[in-house]
C-alpha positions in Angstrom: 86.7 93.6 98.7 87.9 97.1 97.8 88.9 95.9 94.3 86.3 93.2 93.8 84.3 95.2 91.3 87.3 96.0 89.1 87.2 93.7 86.1 91.0 93.5 86.2 91.2 92.4 89.8 92.4 88.9 90.5 92.9 87.6 94.0 96.3 86.0 94.1 96.8 82.5 95.7 97.9 82.6 99.3 101.5 81.6 98.6 101.8 84.4 96.0 100.2 86.9 98.3 102.8 86.0 101.0 105.6 86.4 98.4 104.3 89.8 97.4 104.0 90.9 101.0 107.7 89.9 101.7 108.9 91.7 98.6 106.9 94.8 99.6 108.5 94.8 103.1 111.9 94.7 101.5 111.2 97.3 98.8 108.8 99.8 100.3 109.8 102.4 103.0 108.1 102.0 106.3 104.8 103.8 106.4 104.1 103.8 102.7 101.5 101.0 103.1 98.6 102.0 105.3 95.0 101.6 106.1 92.1 103.9 106.9 90.0 102.8 109.8 86.5 103.6 111.0 85.5 102.6 114.5 88.7 100.4 114.7 87.7 98.6 111.5 89.9 98.8 108.3 87.9 100.4 105.5 90.6 101.6 103.1 94.1 100.8 101.9 96.7 102.8 100.1 100.0 101.3 98.8 102.7 103.7 97.6 105.8 102.2 96.1 109.1 103.7 95.1 110.1 103.6 91.4 111.8 100.2 91.5 113.2 100.7 88.0 115.0 103.8 89.1 116.6 101.8 92.0 117.6 98.9 89.8 119.1 101.1 87.0 122.5 99.8 86.0 122.3 96.6 88.0 121.3 94.6 84.8 122.3 91.0 85.5 124.6 91.7 88.4 122.2 91.1 91.2 124.3 89.0 93.5 125.8 90.1 95.9 126.7 93.7 95.2 123.8 94.5 92.9 121.3 93.5 95.6 123.2 95.7 98.1 123.2 98.6 95.7 119.5 98.2 95.0 118.7 98.1 98.8 120.9 101.2 99.4 119.2 103.1 96.7 115.8 102.3 98.1 116.6 102.6 101.8 119.4 105.2 102.1 119.7 107.4 99.0 116.1 107.1 98.0 114.5 107.6 94.6 112.9 110.6 93.0 109.7 109.0 91.7 107.0 106.9 93.4 103.6 105.4 92.5 100.4 105.1 94.3 99.8 101.6 93.1 96.6 100.8 95.0 94.0 102.9 96.7 90.6 101.5 97.7 87.8 101.6 100.1 85.6 98.6 101.0 82.3 98.4 99.2 80.2 99.2 102.3 81.8 102.6 102.6 81.8 103.6 98.9 79.7 106.6 98.2 79.6 107.6 101.9 81.1 110.6 103.5 83.4 108.4 105.6 84.6 106.6 102.4 85.3 109.9 100.7 87.2 111.2 103.8 89.2 108.0 103.8 90.2 108.4 100.2 91.1 112.1 100.6 93.0 111.6 103.8 95.0 108.6 102.5 95.9 110.5 99.3 96.9 113.6 101.3 99.0 111.5 103.6 100.7 109.9 100.6 101.5 113.3 99.1 102.9 114.4 102.5 105.1 111.3 102.9 106.3 111.5 99.3 107.4 115.2 99.8 109.1 114.3 103.0 111.0 111.5 101.3 112.2 113.8 98.5 109.9 112.4 95.9 109.6 114.8 93.0 107.2 112.8 90.9 104.2 110.9 92.3 102.2 108.9 89.9 98.6 107.8 90.5 98.2 104.9 88.1 96.2 102.0 87.1 92.8 103.7 87.4 90.1 102.2 85.3 88.4 104.7 83.0 85.0 103.9 84.5 86.2 104.4 88.1 84.8 108.0 88.5 85.5 108.2 92.2 89.2 107.4 91.8 89.6 109.8 88.9 87.8 112.5 90.9 90.1 112.0 93.8 93.2 112.1 91.6 92.0 115.2 89.9 91.9 117.1 93.2 95.7 116.5 93.7 98.3 119.1 92.8 98.9 117.1 89.6 98.2 116.8 85.9 97.2 113.9 83.7 100.2 112.8 81.6 99.1 109.5 80.0 95.9 107.6 79.3 96.2 103.9 78.4 93.6 101.7 76.9 92.9 98.0 77.5 90.9 96.0 75.1 89.7 92.4 75.2 88.8 90.1 72.3 87.6 86.6 72.4 90.0 84.3 70.6 
């Protein structure tokens, strides 16, 4: 329920969620997907992913079999220089609480620490909706700067 209030959030069907989970296990280093807990109950989630485009550079249409091996080697052995915090959220019942704010801050700090340890030189916090003041405030406390702002617009057809 951490993303239920975001107008762009769509819960994937169960089979699609399983596919995404398997792909993430192959593509994301161990420990880059984690939860914050309170009294043993998960209250927050952070998913940091490597720049898959950087890992796939030059493979272009030559995925099998050597391209896939090269992709996996780049992700698992050599590593990439850029990563993205794709999702960060706290369940509704903890939003606006000290525990929720601590969960956000600690997950973000842990992501920065893990990124540095992995040799990541650029960590992007992206896909934050312009009305998500808490997420923007959390991101602004990082040793970072805003580089881009994108707009999304809707129009009835």
